[in-house]
C-alpha positions, 0 to 999 in steps of 0.5 A: 042065689044067681048072679042076676039076683046079686046084680039086681040087689047091688043096683037097688042098693046103689040107687037107694044110696044116691038120693042119700048122698044128694040129700047130704050135700043139700043139707050141708049147703043149707047149713053153711051157705047163709054164713058168708051171705050174712057176713057180706051183708054186715060188712056192706052196711058197716061200710055204707054207714061209715064205720069202716072209713079210714080215720082222719089224722089226729093233727088235722083234728087238732088243727081244726080244734085250734082254728075252730073259733077263727071262722071267716078270719082264718085265711087272714090269720094264716096270711098274717102268720106267714108274713110274720114268719117271713119277716122273722126269717129275713131279720135272722138272715140280716143278723147273720150277715151283719155278724159275718160282716162284723167278724170280717171288719174286726179281723181287718181292724186287727190286721191294720192295728198290727200294721200300724204298730209295726210302722210305729216300731220302725219309726221309733227305731229310725228316730232313735238311729237318727237321734244317735247319728245327730248326737254323734255329728254334734259331738264331732262338730264340737271337737272340730270347733275346739281345734279352731281359734275362738274368734273363727268358731264364734263367727261360724256359730253366730250364723247357725241356728241357736239350738244347734249352736247351743248343742255344739257348745254343750259338747265342747270343753268348758274352757274352749266353750267359754272362749268361744262365748266371749268372742260371740256378739253379746246378743248371740251369747245371751240367746245361747245362754238362755237356751242352755238354762232352759235345757237344763 
């Protein structure tokens, strides 16, 4: 067999294989091409029918179910609820303000009470000091009157307030006080005696 014959045979074989390869590709397309088309058509019809739409949140459906029976009154109900909520919030704010104010006033009252107690304590201490000072001065006056003549002491004591005269005579020794009382006018002596009895 010559080289020309071999070449002719090879060319005839390749010519026979070419239609086979072309027919295999067409067969592949015939088998697999319908699947994407069918899938696309199915998806298109599902989307069109609403089956692929995004589901609404459950809360919206629940709220719709709750207010389903309200009908045309729903806006009025919502407005009334909002108004009531605003009133409650205002009352809560007022209560908080009143509570803070009450606490401030309570603190101020306690502070003032402490100030008053301190003032009372100072006043009582001052009154005690004054009482002690008065007692000391009356005792000193009693000693002075004891050194005086009864007539002179009686003349001075008759011009002094009855309470003071009584306190001075109380602090004097009994003998000296009796001499001064004897020198006093009867009315003055009677008033001082009555005051001494009441003081006892």
